[in-house]
N, C-alpha and C positions, 0 to 999 in steps of 0.2 A: 856585724859588721866586722869584728874580729876574726870569725872563723872563716870567712871570704876573704879577708885579708892574709891570715896563712896557707889557703888553698891555693890564692892567685900567687904568694912568694915562693909557694911550692910548684907551681906550673912553670916560674922563670926558673927555678934551679934545675928543673928540667931540660929547660934550653940550655942552660950553660953546659950541662953534661953533654948534648951533643957536640959540643965545638965553640970557642969563643968566635969564631968567624959568623959561623950560621946564625949563633944567638944575638950578635951585634947587628947584623944582617934582619936578621925577625923584626926585634926592638925600633930600629930606625925606621922599618918599613911602617910599623904602626904609627912610628911620630909624624912620620911622611904624611901617612893618613888623615891625621890628625891636623896638622896645616893647612894642607891642600883641600880637603874633603869641606873641612869646617861641619862636617855632618855629626854633632855631638852626641846625640842618643845613638848613632851608629856604633861612635867611639866606645862609649858606654856599654852597650851590648856587648862588644866584643872583649870588654874587659869582666863583663859578668859572666861570658863565656868561657874564659881562661880560666877566672877563679875557681869555677865549679868543675873542671875538668882536672882527674887525678893527673899525679904525672907521669905514668904511664900511658895514657892516653895521649897527654902532650908530646911525648917520646916518638908513639905509634904515628902520629900525623907527619913528625919531622923525617921520619924513616922513608915515607913515600915522594917518589921519584918523579920527575918529569912535568907531567900535565895536572898530575892531581897536587905535586906540591905549589906551582903557580896558583893552582883554583883558590889553595887554602889560604894562601896570604893576599889574592887580589882582590881588588874592589869589589864588594856583595853588587850584586845585581839589584836593582833599584834605588842606587844611590843617585839623588837627582842633583844636576849641576843647575837647572834652569833648562828653559826651552831650547835655545840654541845649541846647549852642548849636548841635549837629547839628539838633536839630528846628525852630528857627526859620531858619538859614540854609543849611543843604544835605541835611537828611535826607529821603529819600524819604517820598512820603505814607503808604505803608502802616507805614511804624515810629513808635515814638514815642523818647520821651527814654531810655528804660529799655535801648533797643538791639534791641527784641523788638516783633513786631507788637502794633498798638495794641489795650491788652487791651478784650476786651468782657463777661468775666467776672471776679469779683473773686478774687482767691486765697484759698486755704485755708491757716487757722491752725492749730498745733497747741494742743490743749485743756491748759491749764495750773488747776491746782485752786487753787495759793498762789502768785498773781504777784507780784512783785515790783515791777512797773511797770504800771500803767494807762493806758494810751494813749487819748485822748479826741478825738474829731474830731467836733465838732458841722458838719452838712454841711445845706446847702439847693440842690438839684440839682447842676449841674455833675458829672454823675456821671461822666463822662469824666475830669476832674480827681483824682476819689475814687478811680475805678480804680488810676490812675497813683500817686497816693498808697502807699495800700494794698501794692502792688506794689512801692514803692518800700521799702517796711519789710519785706517778705516776702522779700526776695531777699537781705539781709544776713543776718549770722552775726551773733547777740548774745550777749553774757557773761549777761546776766541775763534773769531769766523776766518774761515780759509778758503782759497781755491788751491785745487792741485794740476800743475801744468806739465804735461808729458811732453819735453822736445824731441821728437824722433830722429836721427841723424841718419836718416836714408838705412836702415837695418834693412837686413835681407831674410830675418826668419819672418814669423808672424804676429812680433811686434806690431804693425800697424793694426795687421787684420784685427787683432783681438781686441787693442786697446781704443779702437774706432767705436765698439760696443758697448763702451761703459758708461753711464747716465751719469752727466755732471761732472766727467773729466775732459778737460779742453788738452786737446792733441794738436800740435803745431809739428807739421812734416817738415823736412829743410829739403829743398830740391837737390841737395847733394850732400855725401858727407864731408860736413866743415870742421869737426873735429867739438872736443870738448868745450873750450873755450868761446867760439862763437854759437854754439849751441845754449849758452848760458845766458851770453846776450840778447840771443832771438829769442827767449824766454821770457826773458828780463822788458821787452819789447811790449811783449803780448800781458804782461801781467797788470792787476787791476788794484792789488794791496798796498798798503803802507808801507809794510814790510817784505823784502825780499828774501826768503829762506831757500838757499840752494841744498842741493840732498843729491849724492848720489843713489844709484838704484839699488848697489849692491850692500843695502843696510837694511835695518831693520831696527825703528824705533821703537820707545820705552815711553812708558808713562810718563808724561810734564816734558817731554820733549821740547815741542812746541811752545808751549805755556811759558816754562823757564827762561827760553830766549827771548821772549816778548817781554818778560817781567824786568829783563837787566837794563832795559833800556830805561824804564822806570827807575829803577834803586840806582843809578849812572847814569843821569841826564847827558855828560860827556863821551858815553860811549857811541861808537860809530861802526862798528864791528863786534858779534860775540861767536863764539864758536861751541861746540860742545865737546863732551868726553867722550871717546872714542873705545871701544871693549871689542877683544876679540871673542868670537865663538866661544870659547871654552872658558871665559872671565876675565883673562888676564889683560891688564889695561893696554891699550894700543897708543893712547895718546891723549895728556892732560896738557894741552896747548903745545905749542911749538916755538923754538929757537932757533936763531940762525947765526950762524959762527961768523968771523969776520971774512974769510975766502968766500961764504956765499952758500955754504952748505947748509940744510936744514938738518933739525933734528927733533925726535919726538920725545917729549916730559914724560919720565916715569913709563917707558916701553918695555913690557913686559912684567910688570911689576903689580902687588897688590893694588887694584883701585881702591880700596877704603881705607888707605893710610891718610893719614892727617894733609899732608903737603898736597894731595890731590885734590881735595875735598870743600875748595873755599874757592870765590871769585876773585878773580886776579888779572893784572895785565901782562900781556904777554905778547910775544915778537909777531907770531900768527896763529891762526887755527887751521888746521885740514879744510881745504873746499869740502870735505866728506858733508858737513854739515854746517852752515853757517848763515847768519843771518845780518842785513843790512839795510838801512831805511832805504826806501825806495828813491826819495828826494836827493839822498847821499849819492847813493849808486848814479844815479843820472848824471848829476853835477861832477863827480869823477870821471865821467866818459864810460862805466864801466868796466868790466875786465880787458887787460891789455892785450890787444890782439896780436901785438909782438910774439907772444908767448904761443900762439896758434902751432899745433891744434893743442897742446895741454902741457902741464906742470911748471912750477912758481907762480901762475895766477892767480893764486888764493895769498901767496906769501905776498907778490907785487901790492896786490890790492890792499893787505892791512898796513904795508908800511906808506902806501900812498892816504891811507886813511889816516894813519896819524901823522903825515905831513899836511894834513888840511886841520890838524888840531884837534882831532877826536881820539878817544881811546881803543884799543884792542883788547877784549876781554875773552877770557876762558870762564864758561859757566859751568859747573860740574854736577848740578842739577839735572841739564839737560845730559841725557844718555843715551846711545845709541849702538847696536851691534855693528860693524864694519867686515864684510868680508874680504879682506884686502888682497890685494892682486886680482881680483875676478876679472875685471874688466879690460885692463893691459897687461896683467902681468907682472913679474919682479926683475924683468932680465932688462939691465940697463943698454944691452947691446943691441936688441931686435925691437920691432915695432915700434908702438909708440911710445914705449917707455923710453926707447933711445933721444924722444927730445929732452929728457929730464937732464943730462948732460949740457947740449945746446943753451939748454933755457936758465940752465945754473950762470953760464958765462954772461948771458946777456942782464940777468938779474944784478947781478955782481958789479958789471960796468953802470949801470944806471943808478945802484943804491951804494958804491962803494964808500962814499962818502959818512952815511949812516951808517955802513958797519964800522967804522973805525975803531968804536971804542969797544966793539965785542969781542970775546975769546976768540981763540984759535980752535980748531976741532980737538977735542979729549980734554978741554976743560970742562971743569964739575958741571954735571948738569944741574943741581941746584943753584949754582952760583948764576951760571945764565938763565935760569929759570927766573930769579931775584931781581931780574936787571932794572926793573923798576920801582922797586923798593928804595923810599931814600933812608928816613929812620927806623926802627924797629923797638916796640915796647912789648914787655913779656907781663903780662897781668896775670897773677895769681889772688884770683878774686874769690877772698875767706867766706865765701857766703852760706859753708854747709848749715849754719843752724838757721838757715831762713826756710821758714816752713810752707811758706806759700809761693810756687813754681812760677807765677804770674808776676810776681814780684822779684822774685831773684831774674827772672827773665828778662827785666824789664832795667835793672839793675846793669846788667851785664850788657844790655842794648846802648844805655845811656853812655856807659865807660867807653863800648867801642865808638859810638859818635864822638865823644869827646877827644878821643886819641885821634881819630881819623879827620877831625877837623884840623889837626895840628900837623897833618901830614905822614903819623905815625902809622906803620903797619903794626897791627897788632895780633900777638899771640897770645891764647887764652888758655891758663888752665883751673877749669872750674871747681875742680874735685882733689882732695888729697888723694884720693885713692885711683885719681884719675879715668875716672868710670863714666860711660857713655850718659849726658845729660841729655836725654829726649826731649826737653821742653825748651831747651835753650841753646844746644849746638847748633843744629841746624838753622835757626835764627839768626845766630852768629854767622855762621857760613856764608850764609845769604847776602851779608853786608860787607863780605872779603874779610872777615875774620878768621886765623887760623886755628883752631882749637885741638890741645892736646887730649888723648884719652887712650886706654887701655883696649887691647894687647900690643898696640904699636909703640905706644910710651909707657913704660911701666914706674920708672924713677923721673921726677925733676931734676934731682942733683945729677943723673948720668945724662939728662937731656941737658943740663945748663953748663955740665963740663965738655959737653960736643959744642953748642950751638950759645954759649953765653956769652963769649967775646964779638958773638954779631950785635946784642943789643945794645941800643943806648940809653935806654930805660925800665926800671924796673917796679912796676905799681904792686902794693899789697893792699887791699880793703883791712882796715882795723888791725894794722900789723903790730899793734903794742898790747893785741889781746891774745888770749890763746888759743885763739883761731889762727893765727898765724903760719902760712906755710913753711916759711924759710926762716932761719936766724939772719938779722942783718949783715953780721961780719962775714957769714958764709958767701951772700951775694956778692957782698963786695968782691970776695977771691973769686966768684965764678963767673961773675959778670966785671970784669974791671974796667971797662968806660963807662957802666951804665951807671944813669943818676938814678939813686932810689929814692923812690915817690910814696907815700902812705895817705891813707886816709883814716881817720878817727872818729869821724863823728857820729853822733846817736843813733842806733839803728831807725826808731821808732820816727823822728824828726825827717830823717831820708826818706824813710818810706812815705810817710805823708807828701814830700816835697813831689814824689815822682807819683804819688797818685795824682796830684795837681797838675803835673805835665800832661799825664795822659788825658786827664779830663778836657784841658787846655786842645791838646790833639784834636780830641773825639768832637770837639765842638766848633773847630777850625776848619 
């Protein structure tokens, strides 16, 4: 290792000899590769490569100009960012996002007499995207029975011809071009499922997409609408729930950010979710009258439905475990001045006129997005669950869920730090996030002190388990300084008795 280290530093000195700007550009490039690609093996291989090359070889490489210089520092071929990214940056022309030949025919779906979920896909032309969307649904294994309803909005390409051949696929053809809103309502009238799942055809659904939406209604019985996490084809976050400013304009929380950050990965209440993928109980949808057709042909109908659901006393939730890739702008473009997209400006005015009283407490455009995203949070609690000494993963998960339910029953939004080193705990963190708990973990949070310096003033309470022991995360005096308005809570009970109590609770739940 010492030899490798010396050779590596020798290579770096060679870089410096060429000039500080070139050296800085090269090292910055390596840093970007590490952050963006997350291909650790490739990164390590590159480090070893530089370590083994003598100084003269590094200098020789840097003297090369033009295309040779670019190829030397470019992303190596074979780096895999996932199927959607391969489609855009390196996949052969004959293969699609699904890793198979680009589909020319629709898939066959199993006939279902009593579906739980009706997947409604309104389409207008774009048959290639529709086929890929359908195949992404068909190739997954789902726990819940479903039917797929395609509403063809009088397409002029081969949509009707091809989809009519698909066994098990329900095709509804509009007599004329009715627009997105009326097509969704038409699909709902033909649905037989207990839940309506509206899906854009310019999407690729990922594993668990539908099942996690259904599970959300069991987790939160007050839920009336649940939406998915939307991703760009290159892996960037497109939307983790939406928020609406006081003058009616909508915003996508987390747009272009890393989708793996803790703040985007727990079940939470939001202003609205994009209609690209939302689920609504059929009975509630019928009760509310469906999508309001004042917004026809399209835009703001999803936002309006979310506000109507909330007015009816139900919650609008964002479910991060339900994920899909959305090719934004494929159907209607992005230019607000032309085509269907121009209705977005007009419908914003209609939406504001209807909901201006409900928007009175919202922030103006430019307000901190996290502040807008946490609009429905009342009290906040920071939980330093010092259970690092617990050898049993199931007991640790039980303790964490017990604490989460305790605070949620008191209307607290909980933020957990499970480990002193903020490592990701596979057996506990996903279970907490499914219940609506934010969990802090590396590399996105590397220091609790820095986190509390930035966010400590937002917490109304801080809880540490066994804070009087050596397992305590933070000193109480430090917590008082970092969280000035927070009440400090501790639990000092004997671990064995608490473990027994939790086992008794689990047995009771299993028996009941």
